[in-house]
C-alpha positions in Angstrom: -23.7 -34.6 -223.0 -21.9 -31.8 -221.3 -25.1 -30.3 -220.6 -27.1 -33.0 -219.5 -24.2 -33.5 -216.7 -24.4 -30.0 -215.6 -28.2 -29.9 -215.7 -28.0 -33.1 -213.5 -26.0 -31.0 -210.9 -27.8 -28.7 -211.4 -30.7 -30.7 -210.0 -28.5 -32.7 -207.0 -27.6 -28.8 -206.3 -31.0 -28.2 -206.2 -31.9 -30.7 -203.6 -30.2 -30.6 -201.8 -30.9 -26.7 -201.9 -34.4 -27.2 -201.2 -33.2 -29.5 -198.2 -30.8 -27.1 -196.7 -33.9 -24.8 -196.7 -36.0 -27.2 -194.9 -33.6 -27.6 -192.1 -33.4 -23.4 -191.9 -30.0 -23.3 -192.7 -30.2 -20.5 -194.2 -31.6 -18.5 -191.1 -28.0 -16.1 -190.0 -28.1 -13.5 -186.8 -29.4 -10.2 -186.1 -27.7 -7.5 -188.7 -26.8 -5.7 -185.4 -24.5 -8.4 -184.4 -22.8 -9.6 -187.2 -18.9 -10.0 -188.8 -18.3 -8.1 -192.0 -16.0 -11.0 -193.0 -18.7 -13.1 -193.8 -20.9 -10.2 -196.4 -19.6 -13.0 -199.1 -21.6 -15.9 -197.9 -24.9 -13.6 -196.7 -27.8 -13.4 -199.3 -29.8 -10.3 -198.0 -31.4 -8.9 -195.3 -34.8 -9.6 -193.6 -37.1 -8.4 -190.2 -33.8 -7.6 -188.9 -31.7 -10.8 -189.6 -28.9 -12.1 -191.9 -30.3 -15.2 -194.4 -27.5 -17.2 -196.1 -26.9 -17.7 -199.5 -27.8 -21.8 -199.4 -25.7 -22.1 -202.9 -21.9 -21.5 -202.0 -23.2 -23.3 -198.5 -23.7 -26.3 -200.9 -20.9 -25.9 -202.7 -18.6 -25.8 -199.5 -20.4 -28.1 -197.6 -19.2 -30.7 -200.8 -15.8 -29.0 -201.0 -15.4 -29.8 -197.0 -17.1 -33.5 -197.4 -14.3 -34.3 -200.1 -11.7 -33.1 -197.8 -13.0 -35.2 -194.5 -12.9 -38.6 -197.3 -9.9 -38.4 -198.0 -8.3 -38.3 -194.5 -10.6 -40.7 -192.8 -9.7 -43.1 -196.2 -5.7 -42.2 -194.9 -6.8 -44.2 -191.6 -6.2 -40.3 -189.2 -9.3 -39.6 -186.4 -11.4 -35.9 -187.0 -12.1 -34.6 -183.1 -15.2 -33.1 -183.4 -16.0 -30.5 -180.9 -19.4 -29.4 -180.2 -20.3 -27.8 -176.2 -23.8 -26.5 -176.8 -26.9 -27.8 -175.6 -27.8 -28.0 -178.9 -25.0 -29.4 -180.3 -24.2 -32.4 -178.1 -26.3 -34.9 -177.7 -26.0 -34.7 -182.0 -21.8 -35.1 -182.3 -21.9 -37.1 -179.8 -24.6 -39.7 -181.4 -23.1 -39.0 -184.9 -19.2 -39.1 -184.4 -20.5 -41.9 -182.4 -21.4 -44.3 -186.1 -18.6 -43.8 -187.3 -15.7 -44.0 -184.5 -14.7 -40.6 -184.6 -13.7 -38.7 -181.4 -15.5 -36.1 -179.6 -15.6 -33.6 -177.2 -19.6 -32.3 -176.0 -18.1 -31.7 -172.3 -15.9 -28.4 -171.2 -13.3 -28.5 -173.9 -10.4 -29.0 -171.4 -7.4 -26.7 -172.0 -4.1 -27.8 -173.2 -6.4 -30.3 -175.1 -4.0 -30.2 -178.4 -0.9 -28.0 -177.1 -0.7 -30.4 -174.0 -1.7 -33.4 -175.4 1.0 -35.8 -173.5 -0.8 -34.3 -170.1 -4.6 -35.2 -171.7 -3.0 -38.3 -172.7 -1.9 -39.4 -168.9 -5.3 -38.6 -167.9 -7.3 -40.9 -170.1 -4.0 -43.2 -168.7 -5.4 -43.2 -165.5 -8.7 -43.9 -165.7 -7.3 -47.4 -167.8 -5.7 -48.4 -164.5 -8.7 -47.8 -162.6 -10.6 -49.9 -164.9 -7.9 -51.8 -164.6 -7.6 -52.2 -160.8 -11.6 -53.0 -161.2 -10.5 -55.9 -163.1 -7.6 -57.2 -161.5 -9.7 -57.2 -157.8 -7.3 -54.9 -156.8 -9.9 -52.3 -156.0 -11.8 -54.5 -153.5 -8.6 -54.1 -151.0 -9.3 -50.1 -151.2 -10.9 -48.6 -147.9 -14.9 -47.6 -148.8 -13.5 -44.1 -148.5 -11.0 -44.5 -151.1 -13.0 -46.6 -153.2 -15.5 -43.8 -153.0 -13.1 -41.1 -154.1 -11.8 -43.5 -157.5 -15.0 -43.8 -158.3 -16.1 -40.3 -158.3 -12.5 -40.0 -160.5 -13.3 -42.0 -162.4 -17.0 -40.8 -163.3 -14.7 -36.7 -163.9 -12.8 -38.5 -166.5 -15.3 -40.6 -168.5 -17.7 -37.4 -168.8 -14.7 -34.9 -170.0 -11.9 -37.5 -171.7 -14.2 -40.6 -172.2 -15.2 -39.7 -176.0 -11.3 -39.4 -176.7 -9.8 -42.4 -174.6 -8.9 -44.5 -178.0 -7.3 -41.1 -180.3 -3.9 -41.8 -179.3 -2.5 -39.1 -181.4 -3.5 -35.5 -182.1 -5.9 -35.9 -184.7 -5.5 -35.2 -189.1 -7.9 -32.3 -188.3 -10.9 -30.6 -185.9 -14.7 -29.9 -187.1 -16.2 -27.6 -184.7 -20.0 -26.1 -184.4 -19.8 -22.9 -183.3 -16.2 -21.2 -183.2 -17.4 -18.1 -181.2 -18.1 -20.3 -177.9 -15.3 -22.6 -179.0 -12.6 -19.9 -179.8 -9.8 -21.6 -177.5 -9.9 -25.2 -180.3 -9.4 -23.0 -183.0 -6.5 -21.0 -181.1 -4.8 -24.2 -180.3 -5.1 -25.8 -183.3 -3.8 -22.8 -185.4 -1.0 -23.2 -183.4 -0.3 -26.4 -184.2 -1.6 -26.4 -188.1 -4.4 -28.9 -187.7 -6.9 -28.1 -190.3 -9.9 -26.5 -189.0 -14.0 -27.5 -190.6 -16.8 -25.4 -189.4 -20.1 -24.3 -189.5 -19.5 -20.6 -189.5 -22.4 -18.0 -188.6 -23.4 -14.8 -189.5 -22.1 -13.9 -185.6 -18.1 -15.6 -186.7 -15.3 -14.6 -188.2 -14.3 -17.7 -191.1 -10.7 -15.9 -191.5 -9.7 -18.3 -188.5 -11.4 -21.6 -190.3 -9.6 -23.5 -193.7 -12.8 -24.8 -194.7 -16.0 -22.8 -193.7 -19.7 -24.5 -194.0 -21.7 -20.9 -193.8 -24.8 -22.1 -191.4 -27.0 -21.7 -188.3 -25.3 -23.1 -185.7 -27.4 -22.6 -183.4 -30.4 -24.7 -183.9 -30.8 -28.3 -183.7 -32.2 -29.5 -187.1 -29.2 -27.3 -189.1 -26.4 -28.7 -187.1 -28.0 -32.4 -187.7 -28.3 -31.8 -191.0 -24.2 -30.8 -192.1 -23.7 -33.6 -189.5 -24.6 -36.2 -191.3 -23.5 -35.3 -194.8 -20.4 -34.9 -192.4 -20.3 -38.2 -191.0 -21.5 -39.8 -194.7 -18.6 -38.5 -196.3 -16.1 -39.3 -193.6 -17.8 -43.1 -193.7 -17.3 -43.2 -197.8 -13.4 -42.5 -197.1 -13.4 -45.3 -193.7 -15.7 -48.0 -197.0 -12.5 -47.1 -199.5 -9.9 -47.3 -196.3 -11.2 -50.9 -195.4 -11.6 -51.9 -199.2 -8.2 -51.2 -200.1 -7.0 -53.0 -197.3 -8.4 -56.6 -197.9 -7.9 -55.9 -201.4 -3.9 -55.7 -200.5 -4.6 -58.7 -197.6 -5.7 -60.9 -201.1 -3.0 -59.9 -203.2 -0.3 -60.8 -199.8 -2.7 -64.2 -199.9 -2.0 -64.6 -203.4 1.7 -64.4 -203.7 2.4 -66.4 -200.4 -0.2 -69.5 -201.4 2.6 -70.1 -204.3 6.2 -70.1 -202.8 4.5 -72.0 -199.6 4.5 -74.4 -202.5 8.3 -74.0 -204.1 8.9 -74.3 -200.2 7.5 -78.1 -199.5 8.7 -79.0 -202.9 12.2 -77.7 -202.1 12.6 -80.0 -199.3 12.2 -83.1 -201.1 15.3 -81.8 -203.7 17.4 -81.3 -200.6 16.8 -84.9 -199.8 17.5 -86.8 -202.6 20.2 -84.2 -203.5 22.3 -85.5 -199.9 22.1 -88.6 -200.6 24.7 -89.6 -202.5 26.6 -87.1 -199.9 26.1 -89.2 -197.3 27.6 -92.1 -199.3 30.5 -90.4 -200.1 30.6 -89.6 -196.6 31.0 -92.5 -195.4 33.6 -94.0 -198.1 35.8 -91.1 -196.8 36.6 -92.5 -194.0 38.2 -95.8 -195.1 40.0 -94.5 -197.3 41.3 -91.6 -194.5 42.5 -94.9 -192.3 44.1 -96.5 -195.2 46.3 -93.3 -196.4 46.5 -93.3 -192.2 48.6 -96.9 -191.8 51.3 -96.5 -194.4 52.6 -93.9 -192.7 52.9 -95.4 -189.0 54.5 -98.2 -190.9 56.6 -95.5 -192.0 57.2 -93.9 -188.7 58.3 -97.6 -187.1 60.6 -98.5 -190.3 62.5 -94.6 -189.6 62.8 -95.5 -185.4 64.5 -98.8 -186.5 66.6 -97.4 -189.0 67.7 -94.6 -186.1 68.2 -97.5 -184.1 71.1 -99.1 -186.7 72.1 -96.0 -187.3 73.0 -95.3 -183.3 74.5 -98.7 -183.1 77.8 -98.7 -184.4 78.4 -95.6 -183.4 77.9 -96.7 -179.5 80.5 -99.3 -180.6 83.4 -96.9 -182.4 83.2 -95.4 -178.9 83.8 -98.8 -177.3 86.3 -99.3 -179.3 88.6 -96.7 -179.0 88.7 -96.5 -175.4 90.0 -100.1 -174.9 92.8 -98.8 -177.3 93.8 -96.0 -175.5 93.4 -98.2 -172.5 95.5 -101.0 -174.6 98.0 -97.9 -175.7 98.0 -97.1 -171.9 98.9 -100.0 -170.1 102.0 -100.8 -173.0 103.2 -96.8 -172.0 103.6 -98.2 -168.6 105.1 -101.8 -169.5 107.6 -100.0 -171.2 108.5 -97.9 -168.8 108.6 -100.7 -166.1 111.0 -102.2 -168.6 113.2 -99.6 -168.6 
């Protein structure tokens, strides 16, 4: 069984290698322009040109595409960088198909290390678009409108493809690392993984995922990029499937909860009815309870009055007795 699997894998590898050979991926640079660090990936030398080992290319391409599909499945962005003439159109087309950002014009310095400033320029572009929608653009003078249009065109040319990139990319895919050395240095500074097509004249130590291939022929670039973008598309499909399954699970869990909430108010109403009767009866009992208190207070006031009355009489009696005593004394004195 294992032998059969190995044979099938070998056949697949052969087919892929044949396709790479037909696309001219194996052609390297002149022998005098080579980089000694590329020696492990060079198969042989013919007519003063180095030939790249396509079996190693196929293995490295598979490794890189697996890593890229994982990044895409995690929902992060991969920035494609290719400013050379042969690669511009291919990169813009392939990267656009999988909705990934790309740079095909001049690499803006500080694109990664000074990302905040680059985002400001992208926002400026968005504000111009808003002006055109609002109608405020028409209030400007003719000269100002021309200037704004030129600025918008310039920003669109350089940064139009990264307008949807709100944060730093998770990876960088570079074609010709010798030409895009600034992008490589910026990515290294920020520890962003670098995937690259590396030719025989470049140093592969600068790159995390090396794909030894001819980076000058448009046919070979297209072949490598189709493989890469297909793997990214697979990763995106996996992510979408996971999202759909989660949403379905949520909907399934929410449905019984809603049924329970619908049943709950009915039971609450039934439970509340006897409570209302109790509350109605309660005030009557309170009134009944309150009435005797009022009577008691009235009785208490009467008793107080009754108690107070004899006191008043006593005081009056004592005064009268005193007066009589005084008059008696006075009469006795007169008699004497």
